[in-house]
VOFI-224373 format. One record per atom (N, C-alpha, C): residue number from 0; x, y, z; atom name. Coordinates in pm, 1 decimal. Layout:
<num:NUM, u:X, v:Y, w:Z, atome:CA>
...
This chain:
<num:0, u:111.8, v:-164.7, w:-12.8, atome:N>
<num:0, u:-17.6, v:-19.4, w:-60.8, atome:CA>
<num:0, u:141.3, v:70.8, w:18.4, atome:C>
<num:1, u:70.4, v:160.7, w:-65.9, atome:N>
<num:1, u:136.3, v:336.5, w:-87.2, atome:CA>
<num:1, u:81.7, v:420.5, w:60.0, atome:C>
<num:2, u:173.3, v:506.9, w:74.5, atome:N>
<num:2, u:262.9, v:573.7, w:213.3, atome:CA>
<num:2, u:153.3, v:684.2, w:199.5, atome:C>
<num:3, u:83.8, v:771.6, w:63.5, atome:N>
<num:3, u:-27.6, v:863.6, w:67.4, atome:CA>
<num:3, u:-135.4, v:812.3, w:1.1, atome:C>
<num:4, u:-267.8, v:866.1, w:33.7, atome:N>
<num:4, u:-346.0, v:781.0, w:-17.0, atome:CA>
<num:4, u:-434.3, v:941.8, w:-63.3, atome:C>
<num:5, u:-523.9, v:875.8, w:-90.7, atome:N>
<num:5, u:-641.9, v:1004.5, w:-226.0, atome:CA>
<num:5, u:-726.3, v:966.1, w:-88.2, atome:C>
<num:6, u:-863.8, v:1103.1, w:-73.1, atome:N>
<num:6, u:-903.3, v:1067.1, w:6.4, atome:CA>
<num:6, u:-1025.1, v:965.2, w:-79.0, atome:C>
<num:7, u:-1053.0, v:952.7, w:-195.5, atome:N>
<num:7, u:-1143.9, v:888.4, w:-293.1, atome:CA>
<num:7, u:-1100.0, v:716.5, w:-180.1, atome:C>
<num:8, u:-934.6, v:658.2, w:-219.4, atome:N>
<num:8, u:-893.1, v:584.4, w:-185.0, atome:CA>
<num:8, u:-924.3, v:541.1, w:-27.9, atome:C>
<num:9, u:-893.7, v:689.6, w:68.4, atome:N>
<num:9, u:-882.9, v:668.4, w:166.3, atome:CA>
<num:9, u:-1014.0, v:600.3, w:245.7, atome:C>
<num:10, u:-1099.7, v:669.8, w:204.3, atome:N>
<num:10, u:-1249.7, v:675.2, w:228.2, atome:CA>
<num:10, u:-1266.1, v:456.8, w:254.8, atome:C>
<num:11, u:-1260.3, v:456.4, w:118.8, atome:N>
<num:11, u:-1257.1, v:315.9, w:56.4, atome:CA>
<num:11, u:-1207.5, v:222.5, w:147.4, atome:C>
<num:12, u:-1117.6, v:199.0, w:183.8, atome:N>
<num:12, u:-1023.5, v:140.6, w:265.5, atome:CA>
<num:12, u:-1116.4, v:177.9, w:403.0, atome:C>
<num:13, u:-1136.2, v:226.9, w:423.7, atome:N>
<num:13, u:-1165.6, v:292.9, w:580.1, atome:CA>
<num:13, u:-1333.8, v:271.5, w:573.3, atome:C>
<num:14, u:-1423.9, v:215.5, w:452.1, atome:N>
<num:14, u:-1566.0, v:227.6, w:513.2, atome:CA>
<num:14, u:-1622.9, v:338.2, w:564.6, atome:C>
<num:15, u:-1583.2, v:454.9, w:510.5, atome:N>
<num:15, u:-1631.9, v:591.7, w:617.5, atome:CA>
<num:15, u:-1637.2, v:739.6, w:416.5, atome:C>
<num:16, u:-1723.8, v:826.3, w:440.8, atome:N>
<num:16, u:-1739.3, v:877.6, w:315.8, atome:CA>
<num:16, u:-1623.7, v:981.6, w:269.3, atome:C>
<num:17, u:-1627.9, v:1016.5, w:222.2, atome:N>
<num:17, u:-1486.0, v:1194.7, w:136.2, atome:CA>
<num:17, u:-1564.3, v:1265.7, w:267.5, atome:C>
<num:18, u:-1657.7, v:1325.6, w:222.8, atome:N>
<num:18, u:-1729.5, v:1374.0, w:351.1, atome:CA>
<num:18, u:-1670.1, v:1356.0, w:518.6, atome:C>
<num:19, u:-1674.4, v:1244.8, w:568.3, atome:N>
<num:19, u:-1638.9, v:1208.1, w:692.7, atome:CA>
<num:19, u:-1499.4, v:1265.0, w:698.0, atome:C>
<num:20, u:-1420.8, v:1208.6, w:553.0, atome:N>
<num:20, u:-1236.3, v:1253.8, w:534.4, atome:CA>
<num:20, u:-1233.2, v:1421.4, w:599.1, atome:C>
<num:21, u:-1341.6, v:1451.4, w:484.2, atome:N>
<num:21, u:-1257.6, v:1628.0, w:552.0, atome:CA>
<num:21, u:-1305.9, v:1693.6, w:663.7, atome:C>
<num:22, u:-1473.6, v:1666.1, w:693.8, atome:N>
<num:22, u:-1441.7, v:1682.0, w:865.2, atome:CA>
<num:22, u:-1358.3, v:1637.8, w:935.1, atome:C>
<num:23, u:-1323.4, v:1552.4, w:897.8, atome:N>
<num:23, u:-1167.8, v:1483.6, w:1045.3, atome:CA>
<num:23, u:-1073.8, v:1583.6, w:1008.9, atome:C>
<num:24, u:-1041.5, v:1640.6, w:858.0, atome:N>
<num:24, u:-910.0, v:1673.8, w:854.4, atome:CA>
<num:24, u:-948.3, v:1844.1, w:880.1, atome:C>
<num:25, u:-1059.7, v:1888.6, w:867.0, atome:N>
<num:25, u:-1116.2, v:2023.0, w:934.9, atome:CA>
<num:25, u:-1128.0, v:2067.2, w:1100.4, atome:C>
<num:26, u:-1143.5, v:1976.4, w:1164.9, atome:N>
<num:26, u:-1145.4, v:1982.4, w:1303.0, atome:CA>
<num:26, u:-1042.4, v:1910.3, w:1341.4, atome:C>
<num:27, u:-935.5, v:1885.2, w:1276.4, atome:N>
<num:27, u:-756.5, v:1837.3, w:1317.2, atome:CA>
<num:27, u:-743.3, v:1777.3, w:1361.2, atome:C>
<num:28, u:-874.5, v:1690.4, w:1372.7, atome:N>
<num:28, u:-836.9, v:1510.2, w:1379.8, atome:CA>
<num:28, u:-744.7, v:1433.2, w:1281.4, atome:C>
<num:29, u:-755.2, v:1448.5, w:1158.7, atome:N>
<num:29, u:-677.9, v:1383.6, w:1122.7, atome:CA>
<num:29, u:-572.6, v:1509.2, w:978.9, atome:C>
<num:30, u:-480.0, v:1447.8, w:1003.0, atome:N>
<num:30, u:-342.0, v:1579.6, w:872.3, atome:CA>
<num:30, u:-341.9, v:1534.4, w:690.1, atome:C>
<num:31, u:-387.7, v:1633.5, w:693.4, atome:N>
<num:31, u:-360.5, v:1581.9, w:545.1, atome:CA>
<num:31, u:-228.9, v:1673.5, w:490.3, atome:C>
<num:32, u:-243.5, v:1689.8, w:407.4, atome:N>
<num:32, u:-136.4, v:1666.2, w:281.2, atome:CA>
<num:32, u:-207.7, v:1815.0, w:165.1, atome:C>
<num:33, u:-184.7, v:1913.3, w:149.8, atome:N>
<num:33, u:-214.6, v:1925.4, w:-23.1, atome:CA>
<num:33, u:-130.0, v:1938.0, w:-118.5, atome:C>
<num:34, u:-104.0, v:1898.3, w:-214.1, atome:N>
<num:34, u:5.4, v:1854.3, w:-380.3, atome:CA>
<num:34, u:-111.1, v:1938.0, w:-424.9, atome:C>
<num:35, u:-35.8, v:2074.7, w:-502.3, atome:N>
<num:35, u:-47.5, v:2086.9, w:-563.9, atome:CA>
<num:35, u:-178.9, v:2213.0, w:-573.0, atome:C>
<num:36, u:-241.6, v:2223.6, w:-639.1, atome:N>
<num:36, u:-380.6, v:2286.2, w:-616.6, atome:CA>
<num:36, u:-510.8, v:2197.3, w:-543.7, atome:C>
<num:37, u:-519.7, v:2129.2, w:-608.7, atome:N>
<num:37, u:-686.1, v:1993.3, w:-567.2, atome:CA>
<num:37, u:-644.8, v:1883.4, w:-475.7, atome:C>
<num:38, u:-505.0, v:1824.1, w:-559.4, atome:N>
<num:38, u:-497.5, v:1692.1, w:-469.5, atome:CA>
<num:38, u:-431.8, v:1733.3, w:-328.3, atome:C>
<num:39, u:-505.2, v:1671.6, w:-293.4, atome:N>
<num:39, u:-526.8, v:1609.4, w:-102.3, atome:CA>
<num:39, u:-507.1, v:1516.8, w:-72.9, atome:C>
<num:40, u:-377.7, v:1453.4, w:22.6, atome:N>
<num:40, u:-335.7, v:1311.5, w:49.9, atome:CA>
<num:40, u:-323.2, v:1269.0, w:191.9, atome:C>
<num:41, u:-364.4, v:1217.9, w:261.8, atome:N>
<num:41, u:-364.4, v:1151.7, w:414.3, atome:CA>
<num:41, u:-246.2, v:1030.4, w:391.2, atome:C>
<num:42, u:-194.0, v:1065.1, w:500.3, atome:N>
<num:42, u:-88.6, v:931.2, w:525.6, atome:CA>
<num:42, u:-153.7, v:831.6, w:561.1, atome:C>
<num:43, u:-74.2, v:680.7, w:553.9, atome:N>
<num:43, u:-187.0, v:548.8, w:549.0, atome:CA>
<num:43, u:-202.7, v:532.3, w:700.1, atome:C>
<num:44, u:-94.2, v:609.6, w:788.3, atome:N>
<num:44, u:-61.7, v:588.4, w:946.4, atome:CA>
<num:44, u:-94.2, v:707.0, w:993.9, atome:C>
<num:45, u:-169.7, v:802.1, w:1000.1, atome:N>
<num:45, u:-240.4, v:869.0, w:1061.2, atome:CA>
<num:45, u:-400.7, v:786.2, w:987.0, atome:C>
<num:46, u:-466.3, v:779.5, w:878.1, atome:N>
<num:46, u:-541.6, v:672.1, w:891.8, atome:CA>
<num:46, u:-582.7, v:574.3, w:986.7, atome:C>
<num:47, u:-508.7, v:518.5, w:993.0, atome:N>
<num:47, u:-445.3, v:336.7, w:1077.4, atome:CA>
<num:47, u:-446.3, v:399.8, w:1221.8, atome:C>
<num:48, u:-423.6, v:537.4, w:1270.4, atome:N>
<num:48, u:-411.0, v:547.0, w:1410.1, atome:CA>
<num:48, u:-526.2, v:590.5, w:1440.6, atome:C>
<num:49, u:-631.6, v:704.9, w:1340.9, atome:N>
<num:49, u:-807.2, v:762.7, w:1365.1, atome:CA>
<num:49, u:-859.7, v:629.9, w:1382.5, atome:C>
<num:50, u:-849.5, v:529.0, w:1278.7, atome:N>
<num:50, u:-887.4, v:432.4, w:1235.5, atome:CA>
<num:50, u:-894.3, v:357.1, w:1361.6, atome:C>
<num:51, u:-808.9, v:283.1, w:1470.0, atome:N>
<num:51, u:-797.8, v:180.8, w:1534.6, atome:CA>
<num:51, u:-913.1, v:188.6, w:1574.0, atome:C>
<num:52, u:-962.9, v:33.2, w:1561.6, atome:N>
<num:52, u:-1078.1, v:3.5, w:1645.8, atome:CA>
<num:52, u:-1055.2, v:-36.5, w:1772.0, atome:C>
<num:53, u:-1136.4, v:17.2, w:1812.1, atome:N>
<num:53, u:-1166.9, v:49.0, w:1962.4, atome:CA>
<num:53, u:-1183.8, v:-90.0, w:2091.7, atome:C>
<num:54, u:-1107.4, v:-132.3, w:2197.3, atome:N>
<num:54, u:-1131.7, v:-226.6, w:2244.5, atome:CA>
<num:54, u:-1239.4, v:-221.4, w:2340.9, atome:C>
<num:55, u:-1339.4, v:-340.3, w:2294.8, atome:N>
<num:55, u:-1465.5, v:-409.8, w:2421.9, atome:CA>
<num:55, u:-1407.1, v:-443.2, w:2498.0, atome:C>
<num:56, u:-1535.3, v:-428.6, w:2561.3, atome:N>
<num:56, u:-1498.8, v:-478.4, w:2700.0, atome:CA>
<num:56, u:-1453.0, v:-630.8, w:2728.0, atome:C>
<num:57, u:-1481.7, v:-703.4, w:2638.2, atome:N>
<num:57, u:-1436.5, v:-822.0, w:2576.5, atome:CA>
<num:57, u:-1279.6, v:-886.6, w:2577.8, atome:C>
<num:58, u:-1273.2, v:-770.8, w:2494.9, atome:N>
<num:58, u:-1082.0, v:-701.0, w:2437.2, atome:CA>
<num:58, u:-1056.7, v:-716.2, w:2607.1, atome:C>
<num:59, u:-1060.3, v:-637.3, w:2676.0, atome:N>
<num:59, u:-1009.1, v:-550.2, w:2799.0, atome:CA>
<num:59, u:-981.0, v:-700.8, w:2908.0, atome:C>
<num:60, u:-1139.3, v:-753.6, w:2890.8, atome:N>
<num:60, u:-1161.9, v:-830.2, w:3026.6, atome:CA>
<num:60, u:-1035.0, v:-998.6, w:2948.1, atome:C>
<num:61, u:-965.3, v:-967.8, w:2847.2, atome:N>
<num:61, u:-898.3, v:-1168.0, w:2794.2, atome:CA>
<num:61, u:-757.0, v:-1052.6, w:2809.0, atome:C>
<num:62, u:-759.5, v:-907.8, w:2784.1, atome:N>
<num:62, u:-617.7, v:-873.0, w:2773.7, atome:CA>
<num:62, u:-589.7, v:-908.4, w:2951.8, atome:C>
<num:63, u:-703.3, v:-822.5, w:3014.8, atome:N>
<num:63, u:-646.4, v:-876.8, w:3170.4, atome:CA>
<num:63, u:-612.8, v:-984.9, w:3239.0, atome:C>
<num:64, u:-726.0, v:-1107.5, w:3227.4, atome:N>
<num:64, u:-654.5, v:-1196.3, w:3204.0, atome:CA>
<num:64, u:-553.9, v:-1265.0, w:3233.4, atome:C>
<num:65, u:-382.0, v:-1292.6, w:3058.5, atome:N>
<num:65, u:-339.9, v:-1335.3, w:2998.1, atome:CA>
<num:65, u:-242.0, v:-1223.0, w:3114.1, atome:C>
<num:66, u:-266.4, v:-1052.9, w:3106.2, atome:N>
<num:66, u:-166.5, v:-1014.2, w:3243.4, atome:CA>
<num:66, u:-164.7, v:-1029.4, w:3346.6, atome:C>
<num:67, u:-269.1, v:-1110.0, w:3424.5, atome:N>
<num:67, u:-276.0, v:-1201.7, w:3550.3, atome:CA>
<num:67, u:-163.9, v:-1287.3, w:3503.5, atome:C>
<num:68, u:-196.4, v:-1321.1, w:3418.6, atome:N>
<num:68, u:-171.2, v:-1500.2, w:3381.8, atome:CA>
<num:68, u:3.0, v:-1557.7, w:3360.4, atome:C>
<num:69, u:50.2, v:-1424.5, w:3306.7, atome:N>
<num:69, u:165.4, v:-1470.2, w:3324.9, atome:CA>
<num:69, u:253.4, v:-1356.3, w:3407.0, atome:C>
<num:70, u:178.7, v:-1312.0, w:3483.9, atome:N>
<num:70, u:218.8, v:-1270.6, w:3632.6, atome:CA>
<num:70, u:347.2, v:-1408.1, w:3708.5, atome:C>
<num:71, u:454.0, v:-1361.5, w:3782.0, atome:N>
<num:71, u:528.2, v:-1443.8, w:3810.7, atome:CA>
<num:71, u:519.0, v:-1461.9, w:3937.1, atome:C>
<num:72, u:426.3, v:-1410.4, w:4005.2, atome:N>
<num:72, u:461.6, v:-1439.8, w:4174.8, atome:CA>
<num:72, u:240.9, v:-1537.5, w:4211.7, atome:C>
């Protein structure tokens, strides 16, 4: 995957609309760079950070259980 994506590519990858990405950029939650007059690109790593999954209660419970089982005492 390229390091930079267009808004259309980023929207398709993450299942959101281009307008959603534009709102995130306007609010400062997503960084973007302008290349030329009309080209707006976002970095893949910034997208992944913004759209990373939020852990559910089950995920947290499982992580805590694993941490308890790995304790040496």
